[in-house]
N, C-alpha and C positions, 0 to 999 in steps of 0.2 A: 582253507577258508571255512569249511564246514565245522571244524573243531571250534574255531572262533565264534561261529554262529551258535554252536551248542553252549559255549560258555555264556554268551549273552542270554540265551534262554534260561540257563541255570540261575543267572543273576536276577532275572525277572521273577522266576519262581520263588526265589528266596525272599524277594521284596513283597510278594503277594501274601506270604504267610510267615511273617517275621517271628511270631511266637513259636511255631513248630520248628522253624529253622534253628532258632536259638536253642531249643530243647535238644535237637539232634546234635548240634555243634557241641553243646556242653556234655552230652552223653559220650560222644567220641573222645573229647578232650580229657574227661575224667578217667575213662578206661585206659587211654594211652598214657596219661600222666602217671597213674598208679603202676602200670606195667613197666614203664621205662625207668621210674625211680628204683624199683626193685631190680630190674635188669642191669642198670648201671652199677649198683652196688655189687651185684654178682659178677659183672664184667671186671670190675677193679680187683675184687678179692680173688678171683680165679685166674687172673692173667699170668702170663709167663714173666717171671721177674728178671730174667736175663736171656732174652730171645736169641741173641747172637751166639750164645754158647750153651744153651740149656741141654742140647743133645750130646755135649762133650764132657759135662760135669757129672760125676757119680758120687753119691753118698755111700760110704762103706760101713758095713756092720760085720762084726765077728762075734760068734757065740762063745764067750769065755766063762759063762755061768757054770756053777757046780751042777753035778748030775742030779742032786737031790731036788725032787719036785718036777723033774723033766717029763714033758709029755710030747710025743711025736707031733710035729707041726707047730710047735711053739716058735714064736718070733725071736730072733736074736735081740740082745739089748740095743737100744737106740745108738749107743756110743761105744767107744773102745776104751780099753784100759790104757794107762799111760805107757806101759811096757810095750804093748802091741803097736800103738801109734808111733812111738819112737823107733821101733824096729822097721816099720814100713817107711818112715821118713828116711832112715839111714840107707835102706836099699834103693829107694828112689826109682821105682820101676815105671812110674807114670811120667807124662810130659811135665806136669806140675802136681804137687801134692801139698796138703796143708793139714796140720793138726792144730786144734784151738779150743778155747773155752771162754766163757764170759766172766766178768767180774764187776763189782761195784767199788768205786774209789772216791776218795775225797782229794781233789786237786787243790794244792796250796800254792799261792803266789804271794811274794812279799807285799805287805800292805793291803791285802785283800782277804775277805772271808773265804773259807774253804768252799769250793764248788763240788757238790756231790753229783756224780754222773756214772754212766756205765762204761765199761772198758772191754776190750777184746784182746786176749793173749793168744798170739798165733805165730806160726812160722812165716818165713819171708814171702812165700808164694801167694799169700792171701790176696794181695792187692792186684797183681797181674791176673790171677786166676778168676777173680770175681769182677774184673773190669772196674775197679775202684778208681775214680779220678783223683789225681794229685794236682792241687792248685799251686802250691809252693814247695820247693825243696825236693826231697826224695823219700822213699821208704827204705827200710833196712834190707840187708841182704843175708845170704847164708852164712857169711863170715860173722856178721853181727849176731845171728842166732847161736853160732858155735861159741862165741866169746861172751854170751849173755850181756851184750852191750847195753849200757844204761841210756837208751835212746827212746824217744816216744814220737808218734805221729798223732796229731790232733785233728778234729773235725773243723770245718769252716765255722760251724756254730759256736764251738768252744773258743776258737780264736777270736770270734767277735766278742764273746763274753769277757775273756781275759785281757785281750790286747786291742780291743776296739777295731778288729779287722786288719790291723797292720801286719808287718812282717815280724813273726816271732822266732824265725830260725836262729838257732844258737842260744836261745834263752832257756832258762832252767825252771822247771816246775817240780814241786815236791809231792810225792805220793807215799804215804806211810813213813814219813820222815826220810825218804830217800830221794836224792836229786836225779832227775832225768832231763836230758837235753833234747829240745825239740828239733827234729830234723826234717819234718814235713807237715804240710797242712793239706787236708783233703778238700776236694770240691764238693758240691752238693751231691749227696748219694743216699738214696733210701729205696732199696729194692722192696717190692711189694709182691708177695709176702717176704719176710726175712728168712728165706729158704735155708740159708747156711747154718742156722741154729734154731731149731724148732722147740727147744726145751724151755725157753723163757718168753714165749709168745711169738705168734706168727706175724703180727701187724704192729710191732713196736717200732720206734725210731732206731736208726742205726747208732752204733756206739760213738762216743765222742773221744775216747782215748784208746790208742792202739800201741801195745807193748810187745816186744819179742817174748814168746812163750818161756824160753829159758830164763830170761831176765825176771819175769813175773814169778817164776818158781824159786829162783835164787833169792829174790827179795821177799819171798813169802807173802805175796799179794793174795788176798782172799778171792775165791772164785764163787760163782753162783750158777744155778741151773740144776738140771737133773743129775743126781749123784747116786749110783746104784752099787752097793757093796753086797757080797754074798758069802763072806767067810769072816771068822773072828780075826780082828786085828785092832791095834791101838788106834783110836780116832785120830791121833796126831799124825799118823803115817798114811792116812787115806789117799793123799795125793802123791805119795812116793811111787817110784817106777814099778816096784814089785807088788803094790797093794792090789787086792782082789776087788777092784772098784772100776766101774765103767763110767767115765765122765768127760771123755775127750771126743769132740766132733772131728770126723775125718772125711776129707773130700779128695778126689783124684780127678785130674783133667786128662782126657785121652782123646786125641785128635781124630782117630779113625775107628771104624767098627772093628778092624783087625786088632788094633791096640787094646780096645775095650775087651774083646774076647780073650786075648792073651792075659790081660791083667786080672780078669775074673778067674781064670784058671790059676794064676799065680796066688791069688787069695785063698783058693781052695787048697792048693799045695801047702801054703803057709799054715793054714788051719790044721791040716793033717800032721805036719811036723810038730805043731804044738801039742796035738793029741798024743803023739808018740813020746814027746818029752814029759807028758803027765800034766801039763798046764791046762789044756782043754779036756774036759771030761765028757762033754756031749758030742753027738755026731756032728760032723762038719756042716755048718749052717752059715752061709755067707749072704749078707744083704748087699745088693749091688744095684742101685737105682739112679736113673737119670733124674734131673731136676723135677720135671713135671710128674714123673711116676712117683717120686718121693713125696711130692705135695699131695697127690691123690691118695697115696697110702696113709699119709698123716691126716687126711680129711681136714685140710686147712680152712675150707669154706664152711662157716658155721651151719649146722643143720637147720636152724631157724630161717636162715637166708634162703636156703633151697625150698623150704616149705612156703615162705612168703612169695617166692617166684612162681610156684605153681598156683597159689591163691590169686596172684595178680593176673596171670593169664586166664584163670577162670573168671575173674571179675571182668576182664576185657571181653571175654566171650559173652557174658551176660549183657554188657553194654552193646555189643554188636547185635544180639538178638533183639534188644529194644529198638535199636536203630532200624533194623529190618522192618519191624512192625510200624514204626513211624513213617518210613519211606513208602511202605505199602499203602498206608492210610492216605498219604499225600498223592500217591499214584491214582488211587480210586477217585479222589476228588477231582482229578484232571482227566477223567475218562472222556469227557466231551471234547476237550482240546486235542487229545490223542486221536479220537475218532475223526475230527475235522482234518487233521494232518494226514491220516491214512486215506481219507476220501479224496484228498488233493493229490494223492500219488506217492506219499512218502512210504518207502518200503519198510518192512519190519526191522531190518538191520539198522536203519537210520534211527528209528524210534529207540531201539535197544541201546545204540551208541549215545544218543542224547541223554538218556537217563543214567547211563554209566558215567558220562562226563559230569553230570550234575552230582552224582555220588562222590566222584573223585574230587571235585571242587570243594565239596563239603568236608572231605577227608583232609585236604591240604589246610583248610582253615582250622579244622579241629586239631591238626598236628601242630600248628603254630601256637594255638592256645594250650595244647598239651605240653609243649616245650616250657611254657610259663609255669604250668602246674608241676612239671618235672623239676624245674629249677627250685620251686618252693619245697618240694619233697626232699630234694638233696640238701637244701639248706637246713631242713629239720634234722636230717641224718647227721650232717656235719656238726650240729650243735648238740648232738646226743652224747651219751656216756660211753659208747662202744670204743674199744681201743683202735679201731680202724676209721673212726669218724672223720678225722682231719684229712684223710687222703681221698675222699670220695669227690670226684669231679666229673662233669659231663664233657668228655672229649669229642673231637670231630666225628669219630666213628659212631658214637652213641647219638650225637645230634642228628646225623643223617639217618640213623636207624629209627629215631623217633618219627621223623617226617615220613620215612618209607613205611613204617608200621601203620601210621595213621592212614596213609593213602591206600595201602593194601587192605586194611581192615574196612575202610569205607567202600572200596570197590567190591570186596566180598559181600558186604551188607547190601550193596546195590544190585547184585546179580539177580536175585529173586524179583524185586520190584521192577527191574528193567525187563525181565522176561515176561512178567505179568502185564506190563504195558504193551508188549507186542501182541498180546492175546485179545486186546480190545477189538470188538467188532464194529467197524465204522457204521454200517447200516443201522444197527441197534442204537448207537449213540446219536445219530442224526435224527432218528424218529423221536427221541426224547428231548431234543433241543427246542 
């Protein structure tokens, strides 16, 4: 009952000084809104893109670079050569493994203009490994990989563009004048960030066309992304198996720490064998990173977002300092009221709790207004030019965080004024009344 009474006292106090109350409310709301807008962007960009399996998926790097220019401590290339990727796929020591690269394609359908979009050329485990949902049909299997089957899986978005969202299974599309049969349609899928291939952007949309890697190479589909070659060779052979070029992303799924440790050792042994064979010139240097470790290593969160986050918290601190000053001023104006309550027997703890409840009420109201300002800030971000703009949303966790931050901030700001209120001397205040 006392808490209810303190809320009533807070409401009366707000009504007595509406201008000062509005100023404090706005100060808290602006600080919380600025802070939560930046924090929400950071939360989205730094999140785990595949939380159910991120501890079991490992990005693989092998250092096949030439010895020329080598410095101890150099990082291995981001990707593998086709030779090494195909060797690891054949040996299949992981629970699942995938080699892949990206491409840009023009999809042709009779009676329609070509649709230009992105493609992913991969081995069969891609879909199960990365929890890619399949809405219609199926994905290809290892036998299709081996046979370079002329099949294709398309995204739900491309299906909507080409077939109006109907059932396209068994229909044929043309890429580079080659016919491919649609065997599957994916559900909505957009990991944030696109951790499986960091070479063409961390916050892009997922691809719309998925083709077996062997099929794409057999039909000479063009690839895109990072392409790193370190020895003389004919440009036309860059994607051949024996070319000294790293351009293949490689991931392995390992279900237990013991399997991960054994696979890591297997990669080191493989690297040593390649050194003895004369293919690898540098000392063994294996990159072996879980999803979140890989994202941290690649610094996927833009540095300006991190800076903005620090600045936003600094701005919130300034707003809190101003709120403390306003609450103190309000407290001093109510010294007479406090003195009367103390003289009537109210203990200091009740005075302290009264002012803390008042600060908390102010914080909750400021949090609600801060939510509105956060929504406006995120709307501005979504309408910006950044490649991650379209994916920024305020989820339930961030909504609750906004209200919690506003309440915590206001309570922190109310501690000093509440303590100051307990120090009012009743006798002195009664003499001045």
